[in-house]
C-alpha positions as a Markdown table, in Angstrom:
| # | Residue | x | y | z |
|---|---|---|---|---|
| 1 | Met | 0.0 | 0.0 | 0.0 |
| 2 | Phe | 2.8 | 2.4 | 0.8 |
| 3 | Ser | 4.3 | 2.0 | -2.6 |
| 4 | Leu | 1.3 | 4.1 | -3.9 |
| 5 | Phe | 2.7 | 7.3 | -2.5 |
| 6 | Lys | 6.0 | 8.9 | -1.7 |
| 7 | Lys | 6.4 | 10.8 | 1.5 |
| 8 | Lys | 9.2 | 12.9 | 2.8 |
| 9 | Lys | 9.7 | 14.5 | 6.2 |
| 10 | Lys | 11.8 | 17.4 | 7.1 |
| 11 | Glu | 12.1 | 20.0 | 9.9 |
| 12 | Thr | 12.8 | 23.5 | 8.9 |
| 13 | Lys | 12.3 | 26.9 | 10.4 |
| 14 | Asn | 10.2 | 29.6 | 8.8 |
| 15 | Asp | 11.6 | 32.1 | 11.4 |
| 16 | Ser | 13.5 | 31.7 | 14.6 |
| 17 | Asn | 10.4 | 31.2 | 16.7 |
| 18 | Leu | 8.6 | 28.6 | 14.5 |
| 19 | Leu | 9.2 | 24.9 | 13.9 |
| 20 | Asp | 8.0 | 23.6 | 10.5 |
| 21 | Ile | 7.5 | 19.8 | 10.4 |
| 22 | Thr | 6.5 | 19.0 | 6.8 |
| 23 | Tyr | 4.9 | 15.8 | 5.5 |
| 24 | Ser | 4.5 | 15.2 | 1.7 |
| 25 | Met | 2.3 | 12.7 | 0.1 |
| 26 | Ser | 0.0 | 12.1 | -2.8 |
| 27 | Ser | -3.4 | 13.8 | -2.4 |
| 28 | Gly | -5.2 | 10.7 | -3.6 |
| 29 | Ile | -4.4 | 8.4 | -0.7 |
| 30 | Pro | -6.7 | 7.8 | 2.3 |
| 31 | Phe | -4.2 | 8.8 | 5.0 |
| 32 | Arg | -3.9 | 11.8 | 7.3 |
| 33 | Trp | -1.3 | 12.9 | 9.9 |
| 34 | Glu | -2.5 | 13.7 | 13.4 |
| 35 | Tyr | -0.3 | 15.3 | 16.0 |
| 36 | Glu | -0.3 | 15.5 | 19.8 |
| 37 | Ile | 1.8 | 17.7 | 22.0 |
| 38 | Glu | 2.9 | 16.1 | 25.3 |
| 39 | Asp | 3.2 | 19.4 | 27.3 |
| 40 | Lys | 1.1 | 22.2 | 25.8 |
| 41 | Thr | 2.6 | 24.8 | 28.1 |
| 42 | Ile | 6.0 | 24.5 | 26.4 |
| 43 | Cys | 4.9 | 24.7 | 22.7 |
| 44 | Glu | 1.7 | 25.1 | 20.8 |
| 45 | Phe | 0.4 | 24.4 | 17.3 |
| 46 | Val | 0.1 | 27.6 | 15.2 |
| 47 | Arg | -1.3 | 26.5 | 11.9 |
| 48 | Lys | -1.2 | 24.0 | 9.0 |
| 49 | Asp | -0.2 | 25.3 | 5.6 |
| 50 | Tyr | -0.6 | 23.4 | 2.3 |
| 51 | Glu | 1.6 | 23.6 | -0.8 |
| 52 | Ala | 0.5 | 21.6 | -3.9 |
| 53 | Glu | 2.9 | 20.4 | -6.5 |
| 54 | Lys | 3.3 | 23.0 | -9.3 |
| 55 | Thr | 2.3 | 21.7 | -12.7 |
| 56 | Lys | 1.0 | 23.3 | -15.9 |
| 57 | Glu | -2.3 | 21.4 | -15.6 |
| 58 | Pro | -4.0 | 20.2 | -12.4 |
| 59 | Ile | -3.3 | 16.5 | -11.8 |
| 60 | Cys | -5.3 | 14.0 | -9.8 |
| 61 | Gly | -3.3 | 12.6 | -6.9 |
| 62 | Gly | -0.6 | 15.2 | -7.1 |
| 63 | Gln | 2.0 | 15.8 | -4.4 |
| 64 | Val | 0.9 | 18.0 | -1.5 |
| 65 | Asp | 3.1 | 19.3 | 1.3 |
| 66 | Ser | 1.5 | 19.8 | 4.7 |
| 67 | His | 3.4 | 22.2 | 6.9 |
| 68 | Tyr | 2.7 | 21.9 | 10.6 |
| 69 | Leu | 4.0 | 25.0 | 12.4 |
| 70 | Phe | 4.7 | 25.1 | 16.1 |
| 71 | Lys | 5.7 | 28.0 | 18.4 |
| 72 | Gly | 7.7 | 27.8 | 21.6 |
| 73 | Leu | 5.9 | 29.3 | 24.7 |
| 74 | Lys | 8.4 | 28.8 | 27.5 |
| 75 | Glu | 11.7 | 27.1 | 28.2 |
| 76 | Gly | 11.7 | 23.4 | 28.5 |
| 77 | Lys | 11.5 | 20.0 | 26.6 |
| 78 | Thr | 8.5 | 18.1 | 25.4 |
| 79 | Lys | 7.5 | 15.8 | 22.6 |
| 80 | Ile | 5.4 | 16.2 | 19.5 |
| 81 | Ile | 3.9 | 12.9 | 18.3 |
| 82 | Phe | 2.7 | 12.5 | 14.7 |
| 83 | Lys | 0.5 | 9.5 | 13.8 |
| 84 | Leu | -0.2 | 8.4 | 10.2 |
| 85 | Ile | -3.8 | 7.1 | 10.2 |
| 86 | Asn | -6.0 | 5.7 | 7.4 |
| 87 | Phe | -9.2 | 7.6 | 7.7 |
| 88 | Gly | -11.2 | 4.8 | 6.1 |
| 89 | Asp | -10.6 | 2.3 | 8.9 |
| 90 | Asn | -8.5 | 4.3 | 11.4 |
| 91 | Tyr | -5.6 | 1.9 | 10.9 |
| 92 | Leu | -2.4 | 3.4 | 12.5 |
| 93 | Ser | 0.5 | 2.7 | 10.2 |
| 94 | Glu | 3.3 | 5.0 | 11.5 |
| 95 | Ile | 4.3 | 7.0 | 14.6 |
| 96 | Asn | 7.0 | 9.7 | 14.6 |
| 97 | Thr | 8.0 | 11.2 | 17.9 |
| 98 | Tyr | 9.9 | 14.5 | 17.9 |
| 99 | Thr | 11.7 | 15.5 | 21.2 |
| 100 | Ile | 11.9 | 19.3 | 21.1 |
| 101 | Lys | 13.5 | 21.9 | 23.2 |
| 102 | Val | 12.4 | 25.5 | 23.7 |
| 103 | Asp | 15.1 | 27.9 | 24.9 |
| 104 | Glu | 14.8 | 31.0 | 27.0 |
| 105 | Asn | 14.1 | 33.1 | 23.8 |
| 106 | Asn | 11.3 | 30.7 | 22.8 |
| 107 | Ile | 13.3 | 29.3 | 19.9 |
| 108 | Ile | 12.2 | 25.8 | 19.2 |
| 109 | Thr | 14.5 | 23.0 | 17.9 |
| 110 | Val | 14.3 | 19.3 | 17.4 |
| 111 | Leu | 16.6 | 17.3 | 19.6 |
| 112 | Asn | 15.7 | 13.8 | 18.5 |
| 113 | Lys | 13.3 | 12.0 | 16.2 |
| 114 | Glu | 12.0 | 8.4 | 16.5 |
| 115 | Glu | 10.1 | 6.6 | 13.8 |
| 116 | Lys | 8.0 | 3.5 | 14.4 |
| 117 | Lys | 6.3 | 1.6 | 11.6 |
| 118 | Met | 3.3 | -0.5 | 12.6 |
Protein backbone atom coordinates (compact mmCIF):
# COMPACT_ATOMS: atom_id res chain seq x y z
CA MET A 1 0.00 0.00 0.00
CA PHE A 2 2.81 2.41 0.81
CA SER A 3 4.28 2.01 -2.65
CA LEU A 4 1.33 4.07 -3.95
CA PHE A 5 2.72 7.26 -2.54
CA LYS A 6 5.98 8.89 -1.70
CA LYS A 7 6.39 10.84 1.48
CA LYS A 8 9.22 12.88 2.81
CA LYS A 9 9.71 14.46 6.17
CA LYS A 10 11.80 17.43 7.13
CA GLU A 11 12.10 19.96 9.88
CA THR A 12 12.82 23.52 8.90
CA LYS A 13 12.27 26.92 10.45
CA ASN A 14 10.25 29.65 8.79
CA ASP A 15 11.64 32.06 11.36
CA SER A 16 13.55 31.70 14.60
CA ASN A 17 10.40 31.16 16.68
CA LEU A 18 8.55 28.61 14.51
CA LEU A 19 9.25 24.95 13.90
CA ASP A 20 8.01 23.61 10.54
CA ILE A 21 7.46 19.85 10.39
CA THR A 22 6.50 18.97 6.83
CA TYR A 23 4.93 15.79 5.47
CA SER A 24 4.52 15.23 1.72
CA MET A 25 2.28 12.68 0.10
CA SER A 26 -0.03 12.09 -2.82
CA SER A 27 -3.37 13.85 -2.43
CA GLY A 28 -5.24 10.75 -3.58
CA ILE A 29 -4.42 8.42 -0.68
CA PRO A 30 -6.71 7.82 2.32
CA PHE A 31 -4.23 8.81 5.05
CA ARG A 32 -3.91 11.81 7.33
CA TRP A 33 -1.32 12.94 9.87
CA GLU A 34 -2.53 13.74 13.39
CA TYR A 35 -0.34 15.32 16.03
CA GLU A 36 -0.32 15.47 19.81
CA ILE A 37 1.79 17.74 22.02
CA GLU A 38 2.87 16.11 25.27
CA ASP A 39 3.19 19.37 27.27
CA LYS A 40 1.10 22.18 25.76
CA THR A 41 2.59 24.75 28.14
CA ILE A 42 5.99 24.48 26.39
CA CYS A 43 4.88 24.73 22.75
CA GLU A 44 1.70 25.14 20.77
CA PHE A 45 0.41 24.39 17.29
CA VAL A 46 0.12 27.61 15.25
CA ARG A 47 -1.31 26.50 11.90
CA LYS A 48 -1.16 24.04 9.05
CA ASP A 49 -0.22 25.30 5.58
CA TYR A 50 -0.59 23.38 2.32
CA GLU A 51 1.58 23.58 -0.77
CA ALA A 52 0.54 21.65 -3.89
CA GLU A 53 2.89 20.39 -6.54
CA LYS A 54 3.27 23.02 -9.25
CA THR A 55 2.29 21.71 -12.68
CA LYS A 56 0.98 23.32 -15.87
CA GLU A 57 -2.27 21.38 -15.63
CA PRO A 58 -4.01 20.17 -12.44
CA ILE A 59 -3.31 16.49 -11.81
CA CYS A 60 -5.34 14.03 -9.81
CA GLY A 61 -3.34 12.59 -6.91
CA GLY A 62 -0.60 15.23 -7.14
CA GLN A 63 1.99 15.77 -4.42
CA VAL A 64 0.88 17.96 -1.48
CA ASP A 65 3.13 19.26 1.31
CA SER A 66 1.49 19.79 4.69
CA HIS A 67 3.44 22.21 6.89
CA TYR A 68 2.69 21.90 10.61
CA LEU A 69 3.96 25.02 12.37
CA PHE A 70 4.69 25.08 16.11
CA LYS A 71 5.68 27.97 18.39
CA GLY A 72 7.69 27.85 21.60
CA LEU A 73 5.91 29.26 24.65
CA LYS A 74 8.38 28.78 27.48
CA GLU A 75 11.72 27.14 28.16
CA GLY A 76 11.67 23.37 28.46
CA LYS A 77 11.52 20.03 26.65
CA THR A 78 8.51 18.10 25.39
CA LYS A 79 7.45 15.75 22.61
CA ILE A 80 5.35 16.24 19.49
CA ILE A 81 3.90 12.92 18.32
CA PHE A 82 2.66 12.47 14.75
CA LYS A 83 0.48 9.50 13.78
CA LEU A 84 -0.24 8.41 10.21
CA ILE A 85 -3.82 7.14 10.18
CA ASN A 86 -5.96 5.66 7.42
CA PHE A 87 -9.19 7.64 7.66
CA GLY A 88 -11.21 4.80 6.10
CA ASP A 89 -10.64 2.30 8.91
CA ASN A 90 -8.54 4.30 11.45
CA TYR A 91 -5.58 1.94 10.92
CA LEU A 92 -2.43 3.38 12.51
CA SER A 93 0.54 2.74 10.21
CA GLU A 94 3.32 4.97 11.54
CA ILE A 95 4.26 7.02 14.61
CA ASN A 96 6.95 9.73 14.57
CA THR A 97 8.00 11.22 17.89
CA TYR A 98 9.92 14.50 17.92
CA THR A 99 11.67 15.48 21.15
CA ILE A 100 11.86 19.27 21.07
CA LYS A 101 13.51 21.94 23.17
CA VAL A 102 12.42 25.52 23.65
CA ASP A 103 15.13 27.89 24.90
CA GLU A 104 14.85 31.04 27.00
CA ASN A 105 14.15 33.09 23.83
CA ASN A 106 11.30 30.72 22.82
CA ILE A 107 13.35 29.33 19.92
CA ILE A 108 12.19 25.78 19.23
CA THR A 109 14.49 23.02 17.94
CA VAL A 110 14.28 19.27 17.38
CA LEU A 111 16.63 17.29 19.63
CA ASN A 112 15.68 13.81 18.48
CA LYS A 113 13.26 12.00 16.18
CA GLU A 114 12.05 8.41 16.54
CA GLU A 115 10.14 6.59 13.80
CA LYS A 116 8.02 3.51 14.38
CA LYS A 117 6.30 1.56 11.59
CA MET A 118 3.29 -0.48 12.63
